C-alpha positions as CSV (number, residue, x, y, z in Angstrom):
1,M,61.4,-6.7,-14.5
2,V,58.7,-6.1,-11.8
3,S,59.6,-5.9,-8.1
4,G,57.9,-7.4,-5.8
5,I,55.4,-4.7,-3.8
6,V,53.8,-4.1,-8.0
7,K,52.7,-7.2,-8.6
8,T,51.3,-7.7,-4.9
9,G,49.6,-3.9,-5.9
10,I,48.5,-6.0,-9.4
11,V,46.7,-8.7,-7.4
12,A,45.0,-7.3,-4.0
13,A,43.6,-4.3,-7.1
14,V,42.0,-7.6,-9.2
15,G,40.6,-9.2,-6.3
16,V,39.3,-5.8,-5.3
17,V,38.1,-5.4,-8.7
18,V,36.5,-8.9,-8.6
19,I,34.4,-7.8,-5.6
20,V,33.2,-4.9,-6.6
21,L,32.0,-6.8,-9.8
22,S,30.7,-9.6,-7.9
23,S,28.8,-7.5,-5.3
24,T,27.4,-5.1,-8.5
25,L,26.4,-8.0,-10.6
26,G,25.7,-10.7,-8.1
27,W,23.6,-8.5,-5.6
28,I,22.7,-5.5,-7.6
29,L,22.4,-5.5,-11.4
30,V,21.6,-9.2,-11.5
31,P,18.5,-8.9,-8.8
32,D,17.5,-5.9,-10.3
33,I,17.2,-7.7,-13.8
34,A,15.4,-10.8,-12.5
35,T,13.1,-8.4,-10.4
36,S,11.8,-6.8,-13.6
37,E,10.9,-9.7,-15.8
38,A,8.9,-11.2,-12.8
39,I,6.5,-7.9,-12.2
40,I,3.3,-9.2,-14.3
41,T,3.2,-6.0,-17.1
42,A,2.3,-5.8,-20.4
43,D,5.2,-5.0,-21.3
44,N,6.7,-8.2,-20.3
45,E,4.6,-10.4,-22.6
46,A,5.4,-13.9,-21.4
47,V,4.6,-13.2,-17.6
48,F,1.4,-11.1,-18.6
49,A,0.0,-13.8,-21.1
50,A,0.6,-16.5,-18.7
51,W,-1.4,-14.7,-15.8
52,S,-3.7,-13.3,-17.6
53,S,-4.2,-16.1,-19.6
54,P,-3.1,-19.2,-17.6
55,P,-1.7,-22.4,-19.6
56,V,-2.5,-24.8,-16.5
57,P,-5.6,-26.3,-16.6
58,V,-8.1,-26.0,-14.1
59,Y,-10.3,-29.2,-12.9
60,I,-13.5,-29.0,-10.7
61,D,-15.3,-32.6,-9.7
62,F,-18.6,-32.2,-7.9
63,F,-19.9,-35.3,-6.2
64,L,-24.0,-35.3,-4.6
65,F,-24.7,-36.8,-1.8
66,N,-27.9,-38.8,-2.1
67,C,-30.4,-39.9,0.2
68,T,-31.5,-43.4,0.3
69,N,-34.3,-43.2,2.9
70,C,-35.8,-39.2,2.9
71,E,-39.0,-40.3,2.4
72,D,-40.5,-38.8,5.9
73,P,-39.6,-35.9,6.4
74,T,-41.9,-36.0,10.0
75,D,-40.2,-39.1,11.0
76,Q,-37.1,-38.3,13.7
77,D,-35.9,-41.3,14.8
78,V,-34.4,-42.1,11.4
79,V,-30.7,-41.5,10.9
80,L,-30.2,-40.5,7.6
81,H,-28.4,-42.2,4.9
82,L,-26.0,-40.4,2.3
83,D,-24.8,-41.8,-1.3
84,Q,-21.8,-40.3,-2.3
85,L,-22.3,-39.7,-6.7
86,G,-19.4,-39.1,-8.6
87,P,-17.7,-37.0,-9.5
88,F,-18.9,-35.6,-12.4
89,S,-16.4,-33.3,-13.9
90,F,-15.6,-30.5,-15.5
91,T,-13.5,-28.0,-17.2
92,E,-12.5,-24.4,-16.3
93,G,-11.6,-21.4,-19.1
94,R,-10.5,-19.1,-17.4
95,I,-9.4,-15.1,-18.6
96,K,-8.9,-12.3,-16.9
97,Y,-10.6,-9.0,-19.1
98,G,-10.3,-5.1,-18.7
99,V,-7.1,-5.3,-17.6
100,I,-5.8,-1.5,-16.1
101,E,-2.1,-0.9,-15.8
102,E,-1.4,1.8,-12.3
103,N,1.0,2.6,-10.1
104,G,2.3,-0.6,-9.8
105,L,-1.6,-2.0,-9.7
106,L,-3.6,-4.2,-11.5
107,T,-7.7,-4.2,-11.7
108,Y,-8.7,-7.1,-13.6
109,R,-12.4,-9.6,-13.9
110,E,-11.7,-12.6,-14.6
111,N,-13.9,-14.5,-16.6
112,I,-14.6,-18.7,-15.8
113,T,-16.8,-21.2,-17.9
114,Y,-16.8,-24.1,-17.0
115,F,-17.2,-27.5,-19.7
116,H,-18.7,-30.7,-18.9
117,T,-16.1,-33.1,-19.7
118,P,-17.5,-36.8,-18.2
119,G,-13.9,-39.5,-17.1
120,V,-14.7,-42.8,-18.2
121,G,-18.0,-44.2,-16.1
122,E,-19.0,-41.3,-15.0
123,L,-22.9,-42.0,-14.7
124,G,-24.2,-38.2,-16.8
125,L,-25.8,-35.8,-15.6
126,D,-29.9,-36.6,-15.6
127,V,-29.0,-38.4,-12.9
128,E,-31.3,-38.2,-10.1
129,V,-30.8,-37.2,-6.9
130,V,-32.5,-37.4,-3.1
131,T,-31.9,-34.3,-1.6
132,V,-33.0,-31.7,1.2
133,N,-35.0,-28.8,-0.3
134,P,-33.2,-25.8,0.0
135,V,-35.8,-23.5,-1.3
136,Y,-37.4,-24.5,1.2
137,F,-35.6,-24.3,4.3
138,T,-34.9,-21.4,3.1
139,L,-38.5,-19.6,3.2
140,A,-38.9,-21.6,6.6
141,S,-35.7,-19.8,7.6
142,L,-36.7,-16.6,6.6
143,I,-40.2,-16.9,8.4
144,S,-38.4,-17.6,11.3
145,D,-35.6,-15.3,11.4
146,L,-37.6,-12.4,9.9
147,A,-40.9,-12.5,10.7
148,P,-42.7,-11.3,13.8
149,E,-42.8,-13.4,16.1
150,D,-47.0,-12.7,15.9
151,L,-46.6,-14.0,12.5
152,A,-44.3,-16.7,11.8
153,D,-46.1,-19.8,13.0
154,G,-49.0,-18.5,11.3
155,L,-47.1,-17.7,7.5
156,S,-44.7,-20.5,8.3
157,I,-48.3,-22.8,8.2
158,I,-49.1,-21.2,4.8
159,M,-45.9,-21.5,3.1
160,H,-45.6,-25.0,4.2
161,N,-49.5,-26.2,2.6
162,K,-48.9,-24.0,-1.0
163,L,-46.0,-25.5,-1.4
164,D,-47.1,-28.6,-1.3
165,E,-49.8,-27.7,-3.4
166,E,-47.5,-26.9,-5.5
167,D,-45.8,-30.5,-4.5
168,E,-42.4,-28.4,-3.1
169,K,-41.5,-30.3,-0.3
170,P,-38.8,-30.2,2.5
171,F,-37.2,-32.8,0.4
172,M,-36.9,-33.4,-3.6
173,K,-35.8,-34.8,-6.4
174,R,-33.5,-33.2,-8.5
175,K,-31.1,-34.5,-11.5
176,V,-27.3,-33.3,-11.2
177,R,-27.9,-31.0,-13.9
178,E,-30.8,-28.9,-12.5
179,M,-28.8,-29.1,-9.1
180,L,-25.9,-27.6,-11.1
181,F,-25.4,-25.2,-13.7
182,D,-29.5,-26.2,-15.0
183,G,-31.3,-25.3,-12.1
184,W,-35.3,-25.1,-12.3
185,S,-38.2,-23.4,-11.7
186,L,-38.8,-20.7,-8.8
187,K,-42.3,-19.9,-9.9
188,P,-44.3,-22.5,-6.8
189,Y,-42.3,-20.1,-4.3
190,I,-42.8,-16.7,-6.2
191,K,-46.3,-16.4,-3.9
192,I,-45.2,-17.0,-1.1
193,L,-41.8,-14.6,-1.3
194,E,-44.3,-11.4,-2.0
195,S,-46.6,-12.1,0.8
196,F,-43.3,-12.7,3.1
197,Q,-41.8,-9.3,1.8
198,N,-45.4,-8.0,1.9
199,E,-46.4,-9.5,5.7
200,T,-42.8,-8.9,7.3
201,G,-41.2,-6.5,5.1
202,V,-38.0,-7.4,4.4
203,E,-36.6,-7.0,1.3
204,L,-35.8,-9.5,-0.6
205,P,-33.4,-10.0,-3.7
206,P,-35.2,-8.8,-6.7
207,L,-36.4,-12.3,-9.0
208,P,-35.8,-12.2,-13.1
209,A,-39.3,-13.1,-15.0
210,D,-38.5,-16.6,-15.5
211,P,-36.5,-17.5,-11.9
212,K,-34.6,-20.5,-11.7
213,F,-32.2,-22.3,-8.5
214,G,-29.6,-23.9,-8.6
215,F,-25.7,-24.3,-6.6
216,F,-24.2,-22.4,-9.6
217,Y,-27.1,-21.3,-11.6
218,G,-25.9,-18.4,-13.4
219,R,-21.9,-18.5,-12.6
220,N,-21.1,-20.4,-15.8
221,G,-19.2,-17.7,-18.1
222,T,-19.7,-14.9,-15.5
223,N,-16.7,-13.3,-13.3
224,L,-16.0,-13.4,-9.3
225,G,-15.9,-9.5,-8.9
226,E,-13.3,-6.9,-9.6
227,F,-9.7,-7.4,-8.3
228,K,-7.1,-4.5,-7.4
229,I,-3.5,-6.4,-6.8
230,E,0.2,-6.1,-6.6
231,S,2.5,-6.7,-9.4
232,G,5.3,-6.7,-8.2
233,A,6.3,-3.1,-9.1
234,N,5.9,-1.9,-5.8
235,G,8.1,-5.5,-4.6
236,L,8.0,-9.0,-5.0
237,D,7.1,-9.3,-1.7
238,Q,3.6,-7.9,-2.2
239,L,3.4,-9.8,-5.9
240,G,-0.5,-10.7,-6.3
241,F,-1.7,-8.9,-2.9
242,I,-5.5,-8.4,-3.4
243,R,-5.4,-4.1,-2.6
244,T,-9.1,-3.8,-3.3
245,W,-11.7,-6.0,-4.0
246,N,-15.4,-4.4,-6.0
247,G,-13.8,-1.0,-5.7
248,N,-13.2,-2.1,-1.4
249,E,-10.8,-2.7,0.7
250,S,-12.4,-4.9,3.0
251,V,-15.9,-6.8,3.1
252,D,-18.7,-5.3,4.8
253,Y,-20.7,-8.7,5.5
254,W,-19.3,-9.4,9.3
255,N,-20.1,-6.7,11.3
256,D,-16.6,-7.0,12.6
257,T,-13.0,-5.1,11.1
258,Y,-10.9,-8.2,11.9
259,C,-13.2,-10.7,10.0
260,N,-13.6,-8.1,7.7
261,M,-10.5,-8.1,6.3
262,I,-9.2,-9.3,2.7
263,N,-5.8,-10.3,3.3
264,G,-3.6,-12.8,0.6
265,T,-3.5,-13.5,-3.0
266,D,-6.2,-15.0,-5.4
267,G,-4.5,-18.4,-4.3
268,A,-3.0,-18.0,-8.0
269,I,0.0,-16.2,-7.6
270,Y,2.1,-15.9,-4.8
271,P,5.0,-13.7,-3.9
272,P,8.8,-15.3,-4.4
273,L,11.2,-16.8,-1.3
274,V,8.3,-19.1,0.3
275,D,8.8,-18.8,4.2
276,T,7.6,-21.8,5.1
277,S,8.0,-20.3,9.3
278,E,4.9,-17.8,8.0
279,K,0.7,-18.4,7.2
280,V,0.1,-18.1,3.3
281,Y,-3.7,-16.0,3.5
282,I,-5.5,-16.1,0.6
283,F,-9.4,-14.1,-0.1
284,T,-11.8,-16.4,-1.3
285,P,-14.7,-14.7,-2.6
286,D,-16.8,-17.6,-2.2
287,L,-16.5,-17.8,1.7
288,C,-16.8,-14.1,1.3
289,R,-13.5,-14.4,4.1
290,S,-9.6,-14.5,4.1
291,V,-8.1,-17.6,4.6
292,Y,-4.7,-18.9,5.6
293,A,-2.3,-22.7,5.5
294,T,0.6,-23.1,7.4
295,Y,3.3,-25.1,6.5
296,E,3.5,-29.1,6.6
297,R,6.0,-30.9,4.4
298,D,7.7,-30.9,1.0
299,V,6.4,-32.9,-2.1
300,E,7.9,-33.2,-5.4
301,T,5.2,-32.7,-8.2
302,E,7.1,-32.7,-11.4
303,G,11.0,-33.4,-10.7
304,I,10.1,-30.0,-8.8
305,I,10.7,-30.3,-4.9
306,G,7.5,-28.1,-3.6
307,N,6.2,-26.3,0.4
308,R,2.7,-27.9,0.5
309,F,1.2,-25.9,2.6
310,T,-2.6,-27.2,4.1
311,V,-5.4,-25.3,5.6
312,P,-5.7,-26.3,9.7
313,E,-8.7,-26.9,11.4
314,I,-8.0,-23.5,13.7
315,V,-9.5,-21.6,10.7
316,F,-13.0,-23.3,11.0
317,N,-13.3,-23.5,14.4
318,T,-15.7,-20.8,15.4
319,Y,-14.8,-21.2,19.3
320,D,-11.3,-19.9,18.9
321,P,-10.7,-15.7,19.6
322,E,-10.0,-14.9,15.8
323,N,-13.0,-16.8,14.1
324,L,-16.0,-15.7,17.1
325,C,-16.9,-12.6,14.6
326,Y,-17.5,-15.2,12.1
327,C,-20.5,-16.7,14.2
328,P,-23.5,-13.9,13.7
329,D,-25.2,-14.7,17.4
330,H,-21.4,-15.3,19.1
331,K,-22.5,-11.0,21.1
332,I,-26.2,-12.5,21.8
333,D,-25.5,-16.2,23.1
334,P,-21.8,-18.1,22.4
335,D,-23.9,-21.6,22.4
336,L,-26.1,-20.4,19.1
337,C,-22.5,-20.6,16.8
338,F,-21.5,-23.9,15.2
339,S,-19.4,-26.3,16.0
340,T,-15.9,-26.3,14.7
341,G,-15.9,-27.3,11.0
342,I,-18.9,-24.9,9.7
343,L,-19.2,-21.4,8.7
344,D,-22.6,-19.7,8.4
345,M,-22.5,-17.8,5.2
346,R,-26.2,-16.3,6.0
347,P,-23.9,-12.7,6.7
348,C,-23.0,-12.5,2.8
349,L,-26.2,-15.3,1.4
350,F,-29.3,-12.6,2.2
351,G,-29.7,-14.9,5.1
352,A,-30.1,-18.0,3.5
353,P,-29.6,-21.0,5.9
354,V,-26.3,-22.1,4.0
355,L,-23.5,-23.3,5.6
356,L,-19.8,-24.6,4.0
357,S,-17.6,-26.8,5.4
358,T,-14.5,-29.5,4.3
359,P,-16.3,-32.5,2.6
360,H,-17.5,-35.1,5.0
361,F,-17.0,-32.8,8.1
362,Y,-13.2,-33.5,7.6
363,M,-11.8,-31.7,10.9
364,G,-15.5,-31.0,12.1
365,D,-17.1,-32.0,15.2
366,E,-17.5,-35.8,15.3
367,K,-21.7,-35.5,15.8
368,Y,-22.3,-33.6,12.0
369,V,-20.3,-36.7,10.7
370,K,-22.7,-39.1,13.5
371,A,-25.9,-37.8,11.9
372,F,-26.1,-39.3,8.9
373,T,-24.8,-43.3,7.9
374,G,-22.6,-43.0,4.6
375,L,-20.2,-40.4,5.4
376,A,-16.3,-41.1,5.9
377,P,-14.5,-37.8,6.2
378,N,-10.2,-38.7,5.0
379,K,-7.7,-36.2,4.5
380,E,-6.3,-37.5,1.6
381,W,-9.6,-37.2,0.3
382,H,-11.0,-33.9,1.7
383,E,-8.0,-32.0,2.3
384,T,-7.3,-28.3,0.7
385,H,-3.8,-28.2,-0.2
386,F,-1.3,-26.8,-2.2
387,D,2.1,-26.9,-3.4
388,L,5.2,-24.0,-3.8
389,E,8.2,-23.8,-5.6
390,P,10.2,-22.3,-2.8
391,L,12.2,-19.5,-4.7
392,L,9.5,-18.4,-7.3
393,G,6.2,-19.0,-5.1
394,V,5.3,-20.8,-8.2
395,P,1.7,-22.8,-7.1
396,I,2.5,-27.0,-8.6
397,F,-0.2,-28.0,-7.5
398,A,-3.0,-26.9,-5.5
399,S,-6.4,-29.2,-4.4
400,K,-9.3,-26.9,-2.9
401,R,-12.3,-28.8,-1.6
402,L,-15.3,-27.2,0.0
403,Q,-19.0,-29.0,1.0
404,L,-22.2,-26.9,0.4
405,N,-24.2,-28.4,3.6
406,V,-27.6,-26.4,4.3
407,D,-29.1,-25.8,8.0
408,V,-32.2,-28.3,8.4
409,R,-34.1,-27.2,11.4
410,K,-37.7,-27.8,12.1
411,Y,-38.0,-23.9,11.9
412,K,-41.6,-22.8,13.0
413,V,-43.3,-24.9,10.9
414,P,-45.1,-27.6,13.1
415,P,-44.1,-30.5,13.9
416,R,-46.9,-32.7,12.0
417,L,-46.2,-31.2,8.4
418,L,-42.0,-31.6,9.6
419,N,-40.4,-33.2,12.5
420,I,-37.0,-34.0,11.2
421,N,-33.6,-33.4,13.6
422,D,-32.1,-30.4,13.0
423,T,-28.9,-30.8,11.8
424,V,-26.0,-29.9,8.7
425,F,-27.1,-31.3,6.0
426,P,-24.7,-32.0,3.3
427,I,-25.4,-31.1,-0.5
428,L,-22.4,-31.3,-2.1
429,W,-18.6,-30.7,-2.3
430,I,-16.4,-30.2,-5.2
431,N,-12.7,-31.0,-5.5
432,E,-10.9,-27.9,-7.8
433,T,-7.6,-28.6,-8.9
434,A,-4.7,-27.4,-11.0
435,K,-1.1,-29.4,-11.6
436,L,1.3,-27.7,-13.2
437,D,2.1,-29.4,-16.6
438,Q,5.6,-31.0,-17.7
439,P,6.2,-28.1,-20.3
440,S,5.6,-25.5,-17.3
441,A,7.7,-28.0,-15.2
442,Q,10.3,-27.9,-17.4
443,D,10.4,-23.8,-17.9
444,V,9.9,-22.9,-13.7
445,N,13.0,-25.9,-13.7
446,K,15.0,-23.7,-15.7
447,A,14.4,-20.6,-13.6
448,V,15.1,-22.3,-10.6
449,N,18.9,-23.7,-11.9
450,V,19.6,-20.1,-14.1
451,I,18.9,-18.4,-10.0
452,D,21.3,-21.2,-8.8
453,A,23.2,-21.1,-11.2
454,L,23.6,-17.1,-10.2
455,N,24.0,-17.4,-6.5
456,I,26.5,-19.8,-6.9
457,S,28.8,-17.7,-9.4
458,R,28.2,-14.5,-7.4
459,W,29.9,-16.7,-4.7
460,C,33.0,-17.9,-6.4
461,F,33.7,-14.5,-7.1
462,L,33.5,-13.1,-3.8
463,A,34.9,-15.9,-2.3
464,A,38.2,-15.7,-4.9
465,G,38.1,-11.7,-5.2
466,I,38.5,-11.9,-0.9
467,A,41.0,-14.1,-2.1
468,L,43.3,-13.0,-4.4
469,V,42.6,-9.7,-1.5
470,I,44.2,-11.5,0.9
471,A,46.9,-13.6,-1.5
472,G,47.9,-9.8,-2.0
473,F,48.5,-8.9,1.5
474,V,50.2,-11.7,2.4
475,M,52.9,-10.8,-0.4
476,L,52.9,-7.2,0.5
477,I,54.6,-8.8,4.2
478,I,56.6,-11.0,1.9
479,Y,57.9,-8.1,0.0
480,L,58.0,-5.3,2.6
481,P,61.5,-5.2,3.7
482,R,62.6,-6.1,7.1
């Protein structure tokens, strides 16, 4: 018959074995297996396929502003009225190609194609829009900013008169399709551009044989450059982090080390185990900079609870010390910087007076809204945010909203030809969204449930092992001779 002390030893030994096994399986082997399954590599076929050709559809809606009283470019007493037209809806096709795996990094380009998918009641791409002429004001801005002082006034008058002969004026009427992807001819501007280069010596980007301009002209079926990102092999806490863009570890637009930094991911993937106390950084080539979002609240999408992150007002507050370097003139005179809500894109767009903001100047300086009638900033419609499943870091919903504006000023054009108030003139805004569909949401839920079950199981086994060891010691005390 087995003695009590032997039974005690068996119980304690079983407890130790359970503790060792639960620790090994629960904290070493299982996490290692889970980690290896999350790494983006061609060996993980399902993960690699979902990353290289995302199954979740991406939609982009365009909203354009139509000016209803922009007839006279010399009447500065008129408060301009804007009517919002849209949405004009497109679906994005995205596929990564030229993928190279090396040292835990992935190098690739992503082709983006836009397909017009009109919704019910859409006006159609042939509807006409009255707005400012961005090419006119780009030329006026370049002459004002770059031409020698003694030449600027004369060049501005020549520019205006020559364009007037071609019926190109400060305001224009264009079809939606022209303003987006089709573009319109720049032939009336070629001689003026050549004169500008000859007179000033300023080198401008070379023009094609049949030059055109559209705000997204030439973008369809192209990519945003070469990315090199972390695959997760060097640690899942770095998953998706961008190491280089177009071969560089930073950009060179802002003449400042901090503002030129490339931080975070491209917004498509994030590391797991989301920390809501930390900022989440995203690098956006369209902005020529990195931005960050902060946790706001929890939301539910397709039955999944996610952490919502929003881009705070301070990100586009030029007067915040961290953002001063995004104002090209801050070292000359801080008063030359735009107020809250505006990002001057001149440094990365060859000096073109393009300004980015949130739609309807949401969270921006109220003076930009009050410069027009017809604008109505609204958090629900105009905020940029994304929702992350907290355990896996999977985006379950995202909405990127940006407004494209032109810096409209008199520049050096005589008042008899151009005399409108200096203002930030809205052209259009976009709402780019992606939402996890039901099949993908079910896959995410299954993965979360499996991980939760493993977590519960390892703690249960560890508790059982500790209980057995304690029981063994108790039994030992009971059976030891007194």
